[in-house]
C-alpha positions as a LaTeX table, in Angstrom:
\begin{tabular}{lrrr}
\hline
Residue & $x$ (\AA) & $y$ (\AA) & $z$ (\AA) \\
\hline
Met1 & 35.50 & 30.02 & $-44.77$ \\
Arg2 & 33.17 & 27.74 & $-42.90$ \\
Arg3 & 36.09 & 25.89 & $-41.35$ \\
Leu4 & 37.66 & 29.16 & $-40.24$ \\
Ser5 & 34.42 & 30.35 & $-38.70$ \\
Arg6 & 34.04 & 27.03 & $-36.90$ \\
Arg7 & 37.60 & 27.26 & $-35.56$ \\
Lys8 & 37.00 & 30.80 & $-34.37$ \\
Ala9 & 33.79 & 29.75 & $-32.64$ \\
Leu10 & 35.54 & 26.76 & $-31.03$ \\
Ser11 & 38.44 & 28.90 & $-29.83$ \\
Leu12 & 35.98 & 31.43 & $-28.43$ \\
Val13 & 34.18 & 28.67 & $-26.54$ \\
Lys14 & 37.51 & 27.41 & $-25.19$ \\
Glu15 & 38.36 & 30.88 & $-23.91$ \\
Leu16 & 35.08 & 30.93 & $-21.99$ \\
Asp17 & 35.97 & 27.66 & $-20.22$ \\
Ala18 & 35.47 & 28.24 & $-16.48$ \\
Phe19 & 36.94 & 24.84 & $-15.61$ \\
Pro20 & 40.54 & 24.83 & $-16.85$ \\
Lys21 & 42.24 & 21.46 & $-16.91$ \\
Val22 & 45.46 & 20.89 & $-14.99$ \\
Ala23 & 47.96 & 18.37 & $-16.22$ \\
Asp24 & 48.51 & 15.32 & $-14.03$ \\
Ser25 & 52.22 & 16.12 & $-13.73$ \\
Tyr26 & 51.39 & 19.30 & $-11.82$ \\
Val27 & 49.02 & 17.58 & $-9.37$ \\
Glu28 & 50.45 & 16.45 & $-6.04$ \\
Thr29 & 48.64 & 13.81 & $-3.98$ \\
Ser30 & 49.02 & 13.16 & $-0.27$ \\
Ala31 & 47.79 & 10.68 & 2.32 \\
Ser32 & 45.93 & 13.38 & 4.23 \\
Gly33 & 44.17 & 14.53 & 1.08 \\
Gly34 & 43.15 & 10.96 & 0.28 \\
Thr35 & 41.78 & 10.47 & 3.79 \\
Val36 & 39.74 & 13.67 & 3.58 \\
Ser37 & 38.46 & 12.61 & 0.15 \\
Val38 & 37.29 & 9.25 & 1.48 \\
Ile39 & 35.51 & 10.94 & 4.39 \\
Ala40 & 33.92 & 13.49 & 2.03 \\
Phe41 & 32.69 & 10.86 & $-0.43$ \\
Ser42 & 31.30 & 8.74 & 2.42 \\
Ala43 & 29.43 & 11.73 & 3.84 \\
Met44 & 28.07 & 12.56 & 0.38 \\
Ala45 & 26.81 & 9.01 & $-0.08$ \\
Val46 & 25.13 & 8.86 & 3.34 \\
Leu47 & 23.44 & 12.25 & 3.01 \\
Ala48 & 22.36 & 11.49 & $-0.56$ \\
Ile49 & 20.69 & 8.26 & 0.58 \\
Leu50 & 18.95 & 10.04 & 3.46 \\
Glu51 & 17.81 & 12.79 & 1.09 \\
Phe52 & 16.38 & 10.14 & $-1.24$ \\
Phe53 & 14.28 & 8.75 & 1.63 \\
Val54 & 13.06 & 12.27 & 2.37 \\
Tyr55 & 12.16 & 12.64 & $-1.30$ \\
Arg56 & 10.14 & 9.43 & $-1.22$ \\
Asp57 & 8.28 & 10.48 & 1.93 \\
Thr58 & 5.12 & 12.60 & 1.89 \\
Trp59 & 3.49 & 14.98 & 4.34 \\
Met60 & $-0.02$ & 16.22 & 5.00 \\
Lys61 & $-1.04$ & 19.78 & 4.17 \\
Tyr62 & $-3.92$ & 21.36 & 6.11 \\
Glu63 & $-6.05$ & 24.13 & 4.67 \\
Tyr64 & $-9.06$ & 25.85 & 6.24 \\
Glu65 & $-12.06$ & 27.48 & 4.61 \\
Val66 & $-15.70$ & 28.26 & 5.32 \\
Asp67 & $-18.07$ & 25.35 & 4.83 \\
Lys68 & $-20.72$ & 26.54 & 2.37 \\
Asp69 & $-22.56$ & 23.24 & 2.08 \\
Phe70 & $-25.57$ & 23.31 & 4.40 \\
Ser71 & $-28.08$ & 21.43 & 2.28 \\
Ser72 & $-26.41$ & 18.01 & 2.34 \\
Lys73 & $-27.17$ & 15.34 & 4.89 \\
Leu74 & $-24.84$ & 14.30 & 7.67 \\
Arg75 & $-24.22$ & 10.60 & 8.14 \\
Ile76 & $-23.79$ & 9.24 & 11.67 \\
Asn77 & $-22.20$ & 5.80 & 12.11 \\
Val78 & $-23.09$ & 4.17 & 15.43 \\
Asp79 & $-21.92$ & 0.97 & 17.12 \\
Ile80 & $-22.75$ & 1.11 & 20.85 \\
Thr81 & $-23.37$ & $-1.77$ & 23.22 \\
Val82 & $-25.57$ & $-1.10$ & 26.27 \\
Ala83 & $-25.79$ & $-3.48$ & 29.24 \\
Met84 & $-29.59$ & $-3.78$ & 28.94 \\
Lys85 & $-31.86$ & $-6.06$ & 26.97 \\
Cys86 & $-32.98$ & $-4.84$ & 23.58 \\
Gln87 & $-36.68$ & $-4.73$ & 24.53 \\
His88 & $-35.87$ & $-2.29$ & 27.34 \\
Val89 & $-33.77$ & 0.28 & 25.44 \\
Gly90 & $-34.39$ & 2.58 & 22.49 \\
Ala91 & $-32.41$ & 5.03 & 20.38 \\
Asp92 & $-33.46$ & 8.09 & 18.41 \\
Ile93 & $-32.08$ & 11.41 & 17.16 \\
Leu94 & $-33.70$ & 14.80 & 17.62 \\
Asp95 & $-32.13$ & 17.76 & 15.82 \\
Leu96 & $-32.42$ & 21.49 & 16.39 \\
Ala97 & $-35.26$ & 21.76 & 13.87 \\
Glu98 & $-37.32$ & 19.37 & 16.03 \\
Thr99 & $-36.99$ & 16.69 & 13.37 \\
Met100 & $-37.07$ & 13.27 & 14.96 \\
Ile101 & $-35.34$ & 10.34 & 13.37 \\
Thr102 & $-36.19$ & 7.06 & 15.05 \\
Ser103 & $-34.35$ & 3.79 & 14.72 \\
Asn104 & $-34.53$ & 3.77 & 10.90 \\
Gly105 & $-31.12$ & 2.51 & 9.85 \\
Leu106 & $-30.20$ & 1.28 & 13.35 \\
Glu107 & $-30.32$ & $-2.38$ & 14.27 \\
Tyr108 & $-30.76$ & $-3.91$ & 17.72 \\
Glu109 & $-28.78$ & $-7.10$ & 18.29 \\
Pro110 & $-28.76$ & $-9.08$ & 21.57 \\
Val111 & $-25.17$ & $-9.76$ & 22.61 \\
Ile112 & $-23.02$ & $-10.56$ & 25.64 \\
Phe113 & $-21.68$ & $-7.43$ & 27.29 \\
Glu114 & $-18.51$ & $-9.05$ & 28.67 \\
Leu115 & $-15.75$ & $-9.23$ & 26.07 \\
Ser116 & $-13.87$ & $-12.37$ & 25.16 \\
Pro117 & $-10.07$ & $-12.50$ & 25.71 \\
Gln118 & $-9.42$ & $-11.72$ & 22.04 \\
Gln119 & $-11.84$ & $-8.78$ & 22.07 \\
Arg120 & $-10.36$ & $-7.48$ & 25.33 \\
Leu121 & $-6.89$ & $-7.57$ & 23.75 \\
Trp122 & $-8.22$ & $-5.58$ & 20.79 \\
Gln123 & $-9.70$ & $-3.03$ & 23.18 \\
Arg124 & $-6.42$ & $-2.61$ & 25.09 \\
Thr125 & $-4.58$ & $-2.10$ & 21.81 \\
Leu126 & $-7.11$ & 0.52 & 20.76 \\
His127 & $-6.76$ & 2.30 & 24.10 \\
Gly128 & $-3.00$ & 2.40 & 23.62 \\
Leu129 & $-3.40$ & 3.98 & 20.19 \\
Gln130 & $-5.85$ & 6.51 & 21.59 \\
Ser131 & $-3.42$ & 7.57 & 24.30 \\
Arg132 & $-0.58$ & 7.88 & 21.78 \\
Leu133 & $-2.77$ & 10.01 & 19.51 \\
Arg134 & $-3.58$ & 12.37 & 22.36 \\
Glu135 & 0.12 & 12.79 & 23.15 \\
Glu136 & 1.52 & 12.81 & 19.63 \\
His137 & $-0.86$ & 14.38 & 17.12 \\
Ala138 & 1.57 & 13.71 & 14.26 \\
Leu139 & 0.51 & 10.04 & 14.37 \\
Gln140 & $-2.76$ & 11.08 & 12.75 \\
Glu141 & $-0.82$ & 11.85 & 9.56 \\
Val142 & 0.51 & 8.30 & 9.58 \\
Leu143 & $-3.05$ & 7.01 & 9.83 \\
Tyr144 & $-4.14$ & 9.26 & 6.97 \\
Lys145 & $-1.37$ & 7.95 & 4.70 \\
Thr146 & $-1.82$ & 4.25 & 5.57 \\
Leu147 & $-5.55$ & 4.06 & 6.24 \\
Leu148 & $-6.27$ & 1.40 & 3.64 \\
Lys149 & $-3.28$ & $-0.72$ & 4.64 \\
Gly150 & $-4.09$ & $-0.90$ & 8.36 \\
Ala151 & $-6.12$ & $-3.48$ & 10.21 \\
Pro152 & $-9.88$ & $-2.90$ & 10.58 \\
Thr153 & $-10.87$ & $-0.82$ & 13.59 \\
Ala154 & $-14.18$ & $-2.64$ & 14.19 \\
Leu155 & $-14.55$ & $-4.92$ & 17.19 \\
Pro156 & $-13.64$ & $-8.48$ & 16.09 \\
Pro157 & $-16.41$ & $-11.06$ & 16.46 \\
Arg158 & $-16.45$ & $-13.45$ & 19.38 \\
Glu159 & $-14.26$ & $-16.44$ & 18.55 \\
Asp160 & $-16.31$ & $-19.03$ & 20.45 \\
Ala161 & $-20.03$ & $-19.65$ & 20.92 \\
Ser162 & $-20.47$ & $-18.76$ & 24.58 \\
Lys163 & $-23.34$ & $-20.17$ & 26.60 \\
Glu164 & $-23.67$ & $-17.05$ & 28.70 \\
Pro165 & $-27.03$ & $-15.25$ & 28.59 \\
Leu166 & $-27.45$ & $-12.37$ & 26.16 \\
Asp167 & $-27.58$ & $-9.57$ & 28.72 \\
Ala168 & $-26.79$ & $-6.59$ & 26.48 \\
Cys169 & $-27.99$ & $-4.88$ & 23.32 \\
Arg170 & $-25.77$ & $-3.78$ & 20.46 \\
Ile171 & $-27.15$ & $-0.76$ & 18.60 \\
His172 & $-25.34$ & $-0.38$ & 15.29 \\
Gly173 & $-25.89$ & 1.05 & 11.84 \\
His174 & $-25.98$ & 4.51 & 10.28 \\
Val175 & $-28.54$ & 7.28 & 9.88 \\
Tyr176 & $-28.69$ & 10.47 & 7.82 \\
Val177 & $-29.62$ & 13.68 & 9.61 \\
Asn178 & $-29.84$ & 17.36 & 8.80 \\
Lys179 & $-26.60$ & 19.29 & 8.98 \\
Val180 & $-27.60$ & 21.10 & 12.17 \\
Ala181 & $-27.08$ & 20.52 & 15.88 \\
Gly182 & $-28.79$ & 17.43 & 17.28 \\
Asn183 & $-28.94$ & 14.92 & 20.10 \\
Leu184 & $-28.64$ & 11.15 & 19.97 \\
His185 & $-30.64$ & 9.58 & 22.82 \\
Ile186 & $-30.20$ & 6.06 & 24.12 \\
Thr187 & $-32.49$ & 5.60 & 27.07 \\
Val188 & $-35.15$ & 3.33 & 28.56 \\
Gly189 & $-38.12$ & 2.44 & 26.36 \\
Lys190 & $-38.81$ & 2.53 & 22.66 \\
Pro191 & $-39.12$ & 6.02 & 21.13 \\
Ile192 & $-42.45$ & 7.30 & 19.81 \\
His193 & $-43.27$ & 10.51 & 18.00 \\
His194 & $-46.29$ & 12.68 & 18.72 \\
Pro195 & $-47.28$ & 16.27 & 17.83 \\
Gln196 & $-46.04$ & 17.67 & 21.14 \\
Gly197 & $-42.55$ & 16.25 & 20.76 \\
His198 & $-41.19$ & 12.78 & 21.35 \\
Ala199 & $-41.09$ & 10.34 & 24.23 \\
His200 & $-39.87$ & 6.92 & 25.28 \\
Ile201 & $-42.24$ & 4.28 & 26.60 \\
Ala202 & $-40.53$ & 3.39 & 29.86 \\
Ala203 & $-43.54$ & 2.59 & 32.03 \\
Phe204 & $-43.29$ & $-1.15$ & 31.48 \\
Val205 & $-39.59$ & $-1.38$ & 32.38 \\
Ser206 & $-38.65$ & $-2.06$ & 36.00 \\
His207 & $-36.33$ & 0.48 & 37.60 \\
Glu208 & $-34.06$ & $-2.34$ & 38.75 \\
Ala209 & $-33.42$ & $-3.19$ & 35.08 \\
Tyr210 & $-31.82$ & 0.21 & 34.44 \\
Asn211 & $-28.13$ & $-0.20$ & 33.63 \\
Phe212 & $-26.45$ & 2.22 & 31.30 \\
Ser213 & $-23.02$ & 0.70 & 31.42 \\
His214 & $-21.99$ & 0.90 & 27.80 \\
Arg215 & $-19.15$ & 0.49 & 25.36 \\
Ile216 & $-18.70$ & 2.63 & 22.25 \\
Asp217 & $-17.02$ & 0.40 & 19.71 \\
His218 & $-17.38$ & 2.97 & 16.95 \\
Leu219 & $-18.85$ & 6.44 & 16.54 \\
Ser220 & $-18.06$ & 8.60 & 13.53 \\
Phe221 & $-19.59$ & 11.19 & 11.24 \\
Gly222 & $-19.55$ & 11.24 & 7.46 \\
Glu223 & $-18.15$ & 8.59 & 5.18 \\
Glu224 & $-16.77$ & 5.65 & 7.11 \\
Ile225 & $-13.09$ & 5.14 & 6.29 \\
Pro226 & $-11.21$ & 2.03 & 7.47 \\
Gly227 & $-8.11$ & 2.73 & 9.52 \\
Ile228 & $-9.23$ & 6.06 & 10.99 \\
Ile229 & $-9.42$ & 6.01 & 14.79 \\
Asn230 & $-12.08$ & 8.30 & 16.22 \\
Pro231 & $-11.87$ & 9.85 & 19.70 \\
Leu232 & $-14.63$ & 7.73 & 21.25 \\
Asp233 & $-13.72$ & 4.37 & 19.69 \\
Gly234 & $-13.14$ & 1.81 & 22.43 \\
Thr235 & $-14.67$ & 3.94 & 25.22 \\
Glu236 & $-16.16$ & 1.83 & 28.03 \\
Lys237 & $-18.18$ & 3.09 & 31.00 \\
Ile238 & $-19.24$ & 0.84 & 33.88 \\
Thr239 & $-21.76$ & 1.92 & 36.51 \\
His240 & $-23.61$ & 0.24 & 39.38 \\
Asn241 & $-26.15$ & 3.01 & 39.78 \\
Asn242 & $-29.50$ & 2.71 & 38.06 \\
Asn243 & $-29.87$ & 6.48 & 37.69 \\
Gln244 & $-26.63$ & 7.18 & 35.84 \\
Met245 & $-26.60$ & 9.73 & 33.04 \\
Tyr246 & $-23.80$ & 10.00 & 30.47 \\
Gln247 & $-23.36$ & 13.01 & 28.19 \\
Tyr248 & $-20.98$ & 13.49 & 25.28 \\
Phe249 & $-20.67$ & 16.98 & 23.77 \\
Ile250 & $-19.25$ & 16.75 & 20.25 \\
Thr251 & $-18.10$ & 19.40 & 17.77 \\
Val252 & $-18.04$ & 18.01 & 14.23 \\
Val253 & $-15.62$ & 19.51 & 11.67 \\
Pro254 & $-16.17$ & 18.69 & 7.97 \\
Thr255 & $-12.99$ & 17.28 & 6.44 \\
Lys256 & $-12.03$ & 16.59 & 2.85 \\
Leu257 & $-9.31$ & 13.97 & 2.69 \\
Asn258 & $-7.23$ & 13.67 & $-0.47$ \\
Thr259 & $-4.28$ & 11.26 & $-0.38$ \\
Tyr260 & $-2.58$ & 8.99 & $-2.88$ \\
Leu261 & $-4.71$ & 6.13 & $-1.56$ \\
Ile262 & $-8.15$ & 7.65 & $-1.23$ \\
Ser263 & $-10.26$ & 10.77 & $-1.71$ \\
Ala264 & $-13.20$ & 11.06 & 0.66 \\
Asp265 & $-15.48$ & 13.52 & 2.44 \\
Thr266 & $-15.45$ & 12.69 & 6.11 \\
His267 & $-15.70$ & 14.50 & 9.45 \\
Gln268 & $-13.41$ & 14.88 & 12.45 \\
Phe269 & $-14.73$ & 15.72 & 15.88 \\
Ser270 & $-13.66$ & 16.70 & 19.37 \\
Val271 & $-15.54$ & 15.53 & 22.43 \\
Thr272 & $-16.13$ & 16.52 & 26.04 \\
Glu273 & $-17.54$ & 13.94 & 28.48 \\
Arg274 & $-19.75$ & 14.41 & 31.51 \\
Glu275 & $-21.53$ & 11.96 & 33.78 \\
Arg276 & $-23.71$ & 12.38 & 36.83 \\
Val277 & $-26.32$ & 10.58 & 38.93 \\
Ile278 & $-29.94$ & 11.67 & 38.57 \\
Asn279 & $-31.24$ & 12.62 & 42.00 \\
His280 & $-34.24$ & 14.92 & 41.97 \\
Ala281 & $-34.13$ & 15.38 & 45.74 \\
Ala282 & $-30.58$ & 16.77 & 45.48 \\
Gly283 & $-31.43$ & 19.01 & 42.52 \\
Ser284 & $-29.78$ & 16.83 & 39.87 \\
His285 & $-32.60$ & 16.59 & 37.34 \\
Gly286 & $-32.70$ & 14.78 & 34.04 \\
Val287 & $-33.26$ & 11.35 & 32.53 \\
Ser288 & $-31.05$ & 8.33 & 32.93 \\
Gly289 & $-29.41$ & 7.29 & 29.70 \\
Ile290 & $-26.71$ & 8.04 & 27.14 \\
Phe291 & $-26.90$ & 11.37 & 25.31 \\
Val292 & $-24.60$ & 12.36 & 22.45 \\
Lys293 & $-25.05$ & 16.05 & 21.66 \\
Tyr294 & $-23.36$ & 17.13 & 18.45 \\
Asp295 & $-22.95$ & 20.40 & 16.58 \\
Thr296 & $-21.32$ & 21.12 & 13.24 \\
Ser297 & $-18.54$ & 23.64 & 12.73 \\
Ser298 & $-18.74$ & 26.41 & 10.13 \\
Leu299 & $-15.14$ & 25.75 & 9.07 \\
Met300 & $-13.99$ & 22.96 & 6.79 \\
Val301 & $-10.57$ & 21.34 & 6.80 \\
Lys302 & $-8.89$ & 20.15 & 3.62 \\
Val303 & $-6.20$ & 17.54 & 4.17 \\
Ser304 & $-4.04$ & 16.73 & 1.14 \\
Glu305 & $-0.94$ & 14.60 & 0.80 \\
Gln306 & 2.05 & 16.49 & $-0.61$ \\
His307 & 5.23 & 15.21 & $-2.25$ \\
Met308 & 8.59 & 16.90 & $-2.87$ \\
Pro309 & 9.00 & 17.79 & $-6.58$ \\
Leu310 & 11.87 & 16.30 & $-8.54$ \\
Trp311 & 13.57 & 19.64 & $-9.24$ \\
Gln312 & 13.70 & 20.44 & $-5.52$ \\
Phe313 & 15.25 & 17.04 & $-4.80$ \\
Leu314 & 17.94 & 17.64 & $-7.45$ \\
Val315 & 18.69 & 21.12 & $-6.09$ \\
Arg316 & 19.05 & 19.78 & $-2.55$ \\
Leu317 & 21.25 & 16.94 & $-3.82$ \\
Cys318 & 23.54 & 19.39 & $-5.64$ \\
Gly319 & 23.72 & 21.52 & $-2.51$ \\
Ile320 & 24.80 & 18.50 & $-0.46$ \\
Val321 & 27.55 & 17.48 & $-2.91$ \\
Gly322 & 28.88 & 21.01 & $-3.48$ \\
Gly323 & 28.67 & 21.99 & 0.19 \\
Ile324 & 30.55 & 18.94 & 1.43 \\
Phe325 & 33.16 & 19.27 & $-1.31$ \\
Ser326 & 33.82 & 22.94 & $-0.56$ \\
Thr327 & 33.72 & 22.55 & 3.20 \\
Thr328 & 36.11 & 19.59 & 3.31 \\
Gly329 & 38.49 & 21.40 & 0.94 \\
Met330 & 38.63 & 24.48 & 3.18 \\
Leu331 & 39.02 & 22.38 & 6.31 \\
His332 & 41.82 & 20.37 & 4.75 \\
Ser333 & 43.66 & 23.55 & 3.70 \\
Phe334 & 43.22 & 25.12 & 7.12 \\
Val335 & 44.40 & 22.01 & 8.99 \\
Gly336 & 47.38 & 21.69 & 6.63 \\
Phe337 & 48.32 & 25.33 & 7.19 \\
Cys338 & 48.17 & 24.92 & 10.99 \\
Phe339 & 50.20 & 21.72 & 10.76 \\
Asp340 & 52.88 & 23.45 & 8.66 \\
Val341 & 53.09 & 26.36 & 11.10 \\
Ile342 & 53.55 & 24.05 & 14.08 \\
Cys343 & 56.12 & 21.86 & 12.33 \\
Cys344 & 58.08 & 24.90 & 11.16 \\
Arg345 & 58.11 & 26.41 & 14.63 \\
Phe346 & 59.34 & 23.29 & 16.39 \\
Arg347 & 61.34 & 21.92 & 13.42 \\
Leu348 & 59.30 & 18.75 & 13.09 \\
Gly349 & 58.64 & 16.50 & 10.16 \\
Val350 & 59.97 & 17.80 & 6.88 \\
Tyr351 & 61.27 & 20.88 & 8.66 \\
Arg352 & 63.72 & 18.82 & 10.79 \\
Pro353 & 67.28 & 19.43 & 9.47 \\
Arg354 & 69.20 & 16.41 & 8.23 \\
Glu355 & 72.53 & 15.35 & 9.86 \\
Gly356 & 74.75 & 16.03 & 6.84 \\
Val357 & 73.16 & 19.38 & 6.16 \\
Gln358 & 73.41 & 20.28 & 9.86 \\
Leu359 & 77.21 & 19.43 & 9.96 \\
His360 & 77.81 & 21.41 & 6.80 \\
Asn361 & 75.99 & 24.41 & 8.26 \\
Gln362 & 78.08 & 24.21 & 11.43 \\
Met363 & 81.37 & 24.18 & 9.43 \\
Asn364 & 80.19 & 27.20 & 7.46 \\
Asn365 & 79.39 & 29.02 & 10.67 \\
Leu366 & 82.88 & 28.26 & 12.08 \\
Asn367 & 84.59 & 29.49 & 8.94 \\
Asn368 & 82.55 & 32.65 & 8.97 \\
His369 & 83.54 & 33.43 & 12.58 \\
Gln370 & 87.35 & 32.94 & 12.13 \\
Thr371 & 89.38 & 36.21 & 12.22 \\
Pro372 & 91.95 & 36.77 & 9.40 \\
Arg373 & 95.70 & 36.79 & 10.32 \\
Leu374 & 97.99 & 39.75 & 9.50 \\
Val375 & 100.82 & 38.89 & 7.04 \\
Glu376 & 104.19 & 39.85 & 8.38 \\
Asn377 & 106.91 & 41.36 & 6.21 \\
Ala378 & 104.48 & 41.92 & 3.45 \\
Pro379 & 106.17 & 43.58 & 0.49 \\
Leu380 & 105.39 & 47.22 & 0.05 \\
\hline
\end{tabular}
């Protein structure tokens, strides 16, 4: 009984077979079909390989939400070189809450303002990357995905010990400020704090010593991540006027970066530049110096690296194989049908009559057209 039930189940399964087998003796092969098969298999292989590279690749997903963290501190990373001696220049930060942060965390280092050939080459390369980023924003995704593999973005040290005088001051380091709007001042004199506000002691500095030509080697907000190029990195401003004022208006956007290489809380920013000459007689008031005014955005950006799931890759691969197989089969049938119609119409190829068959047909036609003779004296 068990054997009978198994045979019935097996026969039932065979009846449900949607892929009936055809004996090899009933299959006819042709050169055109073989050619189409080779083309189809080649296309399948090429598209499958390309689809595998797409499967291996990743892309960045951007999400936006309201930033609810207002109690944390904001880190500012600074590396600016000013064409003045360190004893003549000072830097401080004053935020919207009138909280003054002096040079705690910032270091003053006497350096040479003119770059060496190697440093100048680095700067030109950085300028090229900046211009490409402004034209093609998709390059930022490449930087996100390869940030730990890239070369460092800091200015390389001078390769030789130059004997030139140290005519500039490099202000570098990081400070933590409140997460509100603020202003980074770099101007003449060391900053001091008093109950009425803050000031810079500039009385002992000669006006001829004023020179706010500067170079921003690095300026970023939040956690410092190697490989990320910020909008002001590599910026250089040269002036020959002692009363020059430079202003940078920055909007800082909190960013959470989550890739397969790193997870970090950093900040992106956009910047608008302005510069003018201080001339009180002409109505252009202010103080000579470098002023970086920043404000934080209420929105936060989440950047995460996404990858195609395996099931989606398999579905796309099956679609490629089945689509090419079906399409080439229909094209081959259609081309064969058109070829048969043309050959039949003009009696070409297999439709061309053979010589023996043609002579036989002509003899049959002659016999069919002969008229029968009347028999004379036929018996009644």
